[in-house]
C-alpha positions in Angstrom: -8.0 44.6 -60.0 -6.7 46.1 -63.2 -3.2 47.5 -63.4 -2.5 51.0 -64.6 0.8 51.9 -66.1 3.4 52.1 -63.3 4.9 55.5 -62.7 8.5 55.6 -61.5 7.8 58.9 -59.9 4.9 57.5 -58.0 6.8 54.5 -56.7 9.7 56.7 -55.7 7.4 59.1 -53.9 5.7 56.3 -51.9 9.1 54.8 -51.0 10.4 58.1 -49.8 7.3 58.8 -47.7 7.5 55.3 -46.1 11.3 55.7 -45.5 10.9 59.0 -43.6 8.4 57.5 -41.1 9.8 57.1 -37.6 9.0 53.8 -35.9 6.2 54.6 -33.5 3.0 53.3 -31.9 1.3 53.1 -35.3 3.9 50.5 -36.4 3.5 48.6 -33.2 -0.3 48.6 -33.5 -0.2 47.1 -37.0 2.5 44.6 -36.0 0.3 43.5 -33.1 -2.8 43.1 -35.2 -1.1 41.1 -37.9 0.9 39.3 -35.2 -2.3 37.9 -33.6 -3.1 36.3 -37.0 0.4 34.9 -37.3 0.4 33.6 -33.7 -2.7 31.6 -34.3 -1.4 30.5 -37.7 1.5 28.9 -35.9 -0.8 27.7 -33.1 -3.1 25.9 -35.5 -0.3 24.4 -37.5 1.0 22.3 -34.6 -2.3 21.2 -33.1 -2.5 18.0 -35.1 0.7 16.7 -33.4 -1.0 16.8 -30.0 -4.5 15.8 -31.0 -3.4 12.8 -33.1 -2.8 10.3 -30.2 -6.4 10.8 -29.0 -8.0 11.0 -32.5 -6.1 7.8 -33.5 -7.8 5.8 -30.7 -11.2 7.5 -31.1 -11.5 6.7 -34.8 -9.4 3.5 -34.8 -7.0 5.0 -37.3 -4.5 2.8 -39.2 -0.9 4.0 -39.6 -1.7 5.1 -43.1 -4.7 7.2 -41.9 -2.5 8.8 -39.2 0.1 9.7 -41.8 -2.6 11.3 -43.9 -3.9 13.3 -40.9 -0.4 14.9 -40.7 0.4 15.2 -44.4 -3.0 16.6 -45.5 -2.3 19.8 -43.6 1.2 20.0 -45.0 -0.2 19.5 -48.6 -2.7 22.3 -47.9 0.1 24.6 -46.7 2.0 23.9 -49.9 -1.1 24.8 -52.0 -1.6 27.9 -49.8 2.0 29.0 -50.3 1.6 28.6 -54.1 -1.6 30.6 -54.3 -1.2 33.3 -51.8 1.7 35.1 -53.4 0.0 35.3 -56.8 -3.2 36.5 -55.0 -1.4 39.1 -52.9 0.4 40.6 -55.9 -2.9 41.0 -57.7 -5.6 41.9 -55.1 -3.5 43.2 -52.2 -1.6 42.2 -49.1 -4.2 43.0 -46.5 -7.1 41.3 -48.4 -5.0 38.1 -48.8 -4.1 38.1 -45.1 -7.8 38.5 -44.1 -8.9 35.8 -46.6 -6.2 33.4 -45.2 -7.2 34.1 -41.6 -10.9 33.4 -42.4 -10.0 30.2 -44.2 -7.8 28.6 -41.5 -9.9 29.9 -38.5 -13.3 28.7 -40.0 -11.7 25.4 -40.9 -10.4 25.1 -37.3 -13.9 25.7 -35.9 -15.2 23.1 -38.3 -12.5 20.6 -37.2 -13.7 20.9 -33.7 -17.1 19.6 -34.7 -15.7 17.1 -37.3 -17.9 13.9 -37.2 -15.7 11.5 -39.1 -12.1 10.9 -40.2 -12.9 11.6 -43.9 -14.3 15.1 -43.1 -11.4 15.7 -40.7 -8.8 15.1 -43.4 -10.6 17.4 -45.9 -10.8 20.2 -43.3 -7.2 19.8 -42.4 -6.3 20.3 -46.0 -8.4 23.4 -46.2 -7.0 24.7 -42.9 -3.5 24.1 -44.3 -4.3 26.3 -47.3 -5.0 29.2 -45.0 -2.1 28.6 -42.8 0.3 28.3 -45.7 -1.0 31.4 -47.3 -0.9 33.9 -44.4 2.7 34.0 -43.1 4.5 34.7 -46.5 2.1 37.6 -47.3 2.3 39.0 -43.7 6.1 39.0 -43.9 5.9 40.8 -47.2 3.5 43.4 -45.9 5.5 44.1 -42.7 8.7 44.6 -44.7 7.0 47.0 -47.1 5.8 49.4 -44.3 9.2 49.5 -42.6 12.1 51.9 -43.3 15.4 50.4 -44.3 17.5 51.4 -41.3 15.9 49.1 -38.8 13.9 46.8 -41.1 15.6 43.6 -39.9 14.9 44.2 -36.2 11.4 45.4 -36.7 10.3 42.6 -39.0 12.0 39.8 -37.0 10.6 41.0 -33.7 7.2 40.7 -35.4 8.1 37.2 -36.7 9.1 36.1 -33.2 5.4 35.6 -32.6 5.5 32.5 -34.9 7.8 30.4 -32.7 5.9 31.7 -29.7 2.7 30.4 -31.2 4.3 27.0 -31.8 5.5 26.7 -28.2 2.1 27.9 -26.9 0.3 25.2 -28.8 2.5 22.6 -27.2 2.0 24.1 -23.7 -1.8 24.6 -24.1 -2.2 21.1 -25.5 -0.7 19.5 -22.4 -3.4 21.0 -20.3 -6.4 21.1 -22.6 -6.4 17.6 -24.2 -6.4 15.6 -20.9 -9.0 17.9 -19.3 -11.4 18.7 -22.1 -10.5 16.6 -25.2 -8.9 17.3 -28.6 -11.9 19.2 -30.0 -11.3 22.2 -27.7 -7.8 22.6 -29.1 -9.3 23.4 -32.6 -12.0 25.5 -31.1 -9.3 27.7 -29.5 -7.6 27.8 -32.9 -10.7 29.7 -34.3 -10.3 32.7 -31.9 -8.6 34.9 -34.5 -12.1 35.3 -36.1 -12.5 38.0 -33.5 -9.7 40.0 -35.1 -11.2 40.2 -38.6 -13.1 43.5 -38.1 -10.0 45.2 -36.6 -7.7 43.9 -39.3 -10.0 44.9 -42.1 -10.6 48.5 -40.8 -7.4 49.4 -38.9 -4.6 48.0 -41.2 -4.1 50.1 -44.4 -3.1 48.5 -47.6 0.6 48.7 -48.6 1.3 52.0 -50.4 4.3 50.4 -52.1 2.0 47.7 -53.5 -0.6 50.3 -54.7 2.0 52.4 -56.3 3.5 49.3 -58.0 0.0 48.7 -59.5 -0.2 52.3 -60.8 -3.0 53.1 -58.4 -2.1 56.7 -57.5 -5.4 57.5 -55.8 -5.3 54.4 -53.6 -1.6 54.9 -52.8 -2.1 58.6 -51.8 -5.2 57.7 -49.7 -3.4 55.0 -47.7 -0.1 56.8 -47.4 -1.9 60.0 -46.1 -3.8 57.9 -43.6 -0.6 56.4 -42.3 1.1 59.8 -42.1 -1.8 61.3 -40.1 -1.7 58.4 -37.6 2.1 58.6 -37.3 1.9 62.4 -36.6 -0.8 61.8 -34.0 1.4 59.1 -32.4 4.6 61.1 -32.3 3.1 64.6 -31.8 5.4 66.1 -34.4 5.2 66.9 -38.1 7.0 64.6 -40.5 10.0 65.8 -42.4 9.7 66.3 -46.2 10.3 63.1 -48.1 13.5 62.8 -50.1 11.9 61.8 -53.4 15.1 62.5 -55.4 17.1 60.1 -53.3 14.4 57.4 -53.6 14.3 58.0 -57.4 18.0 57.7 -57.6 18.0 54.5 -55.5 15.4 52.9 -57.7 16.8 53.7 -61.1 19.0 50.6 -61.7 18.5 49.5 -65.2 16.2 46.6 -65.7 17.8 43.5 -67.2 16.5 41.0 -69.7 13.1 39.6 -68.6 12.8 42.0 -65.6 9.9 44.4 -65.0 7.1 42.2 -66.2 6.3 40.6 -62.8 5.0 37.0 -62.4 6.8 33.7 -62.1 9.0 34.2 -65.1 10.6 37.3 -63.5 11.9 35.2 -60.6 14.2 33.5 -63.0 15.1 36.6 -65.0 18.2 38.9 -64.8 19.5 39.5 -61.3 16.6 37.6 -59.7 17.5 34.1 -61.1 20.5 33.7 -58.7 18.6 35.0 -55.8 15.7 32.6 -56.4 17.9 29.5 -56.6 19.8 30.6 -53.5 16.7 31.4 -51.4 15.0 28.2 -52.4 18.0 26.2 -51.2 18.0 28.0 -47.9 14.2 27.5 -47.4 14.5 23.8 -48.1 17.6 23.0 -46.0 16.5 25.1 -43.0 13.0 23.5 -42.8 14.2 20.0 -43.7 16.4 20.1 -40.6 14.1 21.8 -38.1 10.9 19.8 -39.0 12.9 16.6 -39.2 13.9 17.2 -35.6 10.4 18.4 -34.4 8.5 15.4 -35.9 10.9 12.6 -34.8 12.4 13.6 -31.5 9.4 12.5 -29.3 9.5 9.1 -30.9 13.3 8.8 -30.7 13.3 9.7 -27.0 10.5 7.2 -26.3 11.7 4.2 -28.4 15.5 4.5 -28.4 16.2 6.0 -24.9 13.2 4.5 -23.1 11.9 7.8 -21.9 8.2 7.6 -20.8 5.9 9.1 -23.4 4.7 12.1 -21.3 8.4 12.9 -20.5 9.4 12.6 -24.1 6.8 15.2 -25.0 8.1 17.6 -22.3 11.7 17.0 -23.7 10.4 18.1 -27.1 8.9 21.4 -25.8 12.3 22.6 -24.6 13.9 22.9 -28.1 10.8 24.9 -29.1 11.5 27.3 -26.3 15.2 27.3 -27.0 14.4 28.2 -30.6 12.7 31.4 -29.4 16.0 32.5 -27.9 17.7 32.1 -31.2 15.0 34.0 -33.0 15.3 36.9 -30.5 19.1 36.9 -30.9 19.0 37.2 -34.7 16.3 39.8 -34.6 18.5 42.0 -32.4 21.7 41.5 -34.4 20.9 41.0 -38.1 20.8 44.7 -39.0 24.2 45.2 -37.5 26.1 42.1 -38.8 24.2 41.8 -42.1 21.9 39.2 -43.6 24.5 37.0 -45.3 26.9 36.6 -42.4 24.1 36.0 -39.9 22.4 33.4 -42.1 25.6 31.6 -42.9 26.7 31.5 -39.3 23.5 30.2 -37.7 23.1 27.4 -40.3 26.7 26.3 -40.1 26.8 26.5 -36.2 23.6 24.5 -36.0 24.9 21.9 -38.5 28.2 21.5 -36.5 26.3 20.8 -33.3 24.1 18.2 -35.0 27.2 16.7 -36.7 28.9 16.6 -33.3 26.0 14.7 -31.8 26.2 12.2 -34.6 29.9 11.8 -34.3 29.6 11.2 -30.5 27.2 8.4 -31.3 24.2 10.0 -29.6 24.7 7.5 -26.8 22.8 9.1 -23.9 19.5 11.0 -23.6 21.3 13.9 -21.9 23.7 14.2 -24.7 20.9 14.2 -27.3 18.7 16.6 -25.3 21.5 19.2 -24.8 22.9 19.2 -28.3 19.5 19.2 -30.0 18.4 22.1 -27.9 21.5 24.1 -28.7 21.3 23.2 -32.4 17.6 24.3 -32.5 18.6 27.8 -31.2 20.6 28.3 -34.4 18.4 26.6 -37.0 15.3 28.4 -35.7 17.2 31.6 -36.1 17.8 30.8 -39.7 14.1 29.9 -40.3 13.1 33.3 -38.8 15.7 35.2 -40.9 14.3 33.9 -44.1 11.0 35.7 -43.6 12.9 39.0 -43.4 15.5 38.2 -46.2 13.2 36.8 -48.9 10.9 39.8 -49.3 14.0 42.0 -49.7 15.2 40.1 -52.8 12.3 40.8 -55.1 10.6 43.9 -56.5 7.2 45.0 -55.2 5.4 43.8 -58.4 6.5 40.1 -57.6 7.5 40.3 -54.0 4.7 38.3 -52.5 5.0 35.7 -55.2 8.7 35.4 -54.5 8.1 34.9 -50.8 5.3 32.4 -51.3 7.4 30.3 -53.7 10.1 30.2 -51.0 7.3 29.0 -48.8 6.7 26.1 -51.3 10.3 24.9 -50.7 9.7 25.4 -47.0 6.8 22.9 -47.3 8.8 20.5 -49.4 11.5 20.5 -46.7 8.8 20.0 -44.1 7.5 17.0 -45.9 10.8 15.5 -47.0 12.7 15.9 -43.7 10.6 13.5 -41.7 10.4 11.0 -44.6 14.1 10.8 -45.1 14.7 10.4 -41.4 12.2 7.6 -41.4 14.4 5.7 -43.8 17.7 6.4 -42.0 16.3 5.9 -38.5 16.3 2.1 -38.9 20.1 2.2 -38.9 20.3 4.1 -35.6 20.1 7.7 -34.5 23.8 8.7 -35.1 23.4 8.6 -38.9 20.2 10.8 -38.5 22.0 13.5 -36.7 25.0 13.4 -39.1 22.7 13.7 -42.1 20.9 16.7 -40.6 24.2 18.3 -39.8 25.4 17.9 -43.3 22.2 19.4 -44.7 22.4 22.4 -42.4 26.1 23.1 -43.2 25.3 22.9 -46.9 22.6 25.5 -46.4 25.1 27.7 -44.5 27.6 27.4 -47.3 25.0 28.4 -49.9 24.3 31.5 -47.8 28.0 32.3 -47.4 28.9 31.9 -51.1 25.8 33.1 -53.0 23.5 35.2 -50.8 23.4 38.9 -51.6 23.7 41.5 -48.7 20.6 43.6 -48.3 21.0 45.3 -44.8 20.3 49.0 -44.5 19.2 49.4 -48.1 15.7 50.4 -49.3 13.6 47.8 -51.0 13.7 49.8 -54.3 17.5 50.0 -54.2 17.8 46.2 -53.7 15.2 45.2 -56.2 14.3 47.7 -58.9 
């Protein structure tokens, strides 16, 4: 798609028309449709953890091959995160979401019929590309169609579907794998293919993105479509848009290097500090949570002599506890603000992990309780990043900014388990102390360097 000259009056008009939309059934419909995609994105992401014990025996996998079965998907997610933001800023949010859905769902269907380990590893990488590409773009889109006043609550209630998808994968796997085998897990993961026709026809492209590309006809068409549906949903005419206020909010002078979009803008002017800050938050939050997720079943089983089936059940509880934390931050972040909320949950989770390490992690009950409590806070931080990151960048480079944060998410996901693997040989207490320090460091970054964005329009935050 070619880019026409961007009109400040067009971007202000679309922003004003989005901001005057009351939250209604139309928003819920769109959130549910994209939420189905995100749910299965999370569902498919975790399937390998529950299929691997069976696959390992079926194909006589070496420890190295088992490691590749896990990391091939993570590497694919990293590539997906790198590519999706660039694609979404050029061809559109909805097209990129649909493409990502098709990629990971078709790969999941192919995985169910995979005849060999080599093909399985390639398909896991391809599936990872789709998984890594969908969530950042979906978060960007949901933020762009939501008004400033309740953006935090609306976006995060949508994002709540992701930890629910993770927990559902764990629960479904405990029933499906013993009864039907691992292949049925991946067949279930292909179900979002049924959503493609509805997603492609019922979800409009972001008017803010179209305006940012200088596409007046497209922006007007999609915005009018949204307004008609909102009026049908509410049964009332919409108030006139306050274009003058939107124009005023978005008139902050551009600084050196801003306004050109692309990767360079992420390190230009006001955006350089934001980029470094948000990358640190993505890395620390996901380093901690995936370090816990990947190692806790093994730690329960090998250190505390918990039977394997029981250790898997112990590991499901923190996933469910994490949903509580995600719900709590969704309901409070508009009121308390992004920076205080992010700083508090990271530091609180870090203190609980540090306490567990300081106590020596001597009993399974001690570990189980404190890990579950810590996960409530750390998962809340992970969730908050999908709201906060899109707010920090202008429409022209918003998806790219979010996807680059997703790259540091993936780096944290890969690095956390590896670092724990080295420290774990010296006992579990150092592991929990290290995770606590990393989480607290992330909280301090948020407290000292994060910019507050609550209750401000996207154009006001990021001109």
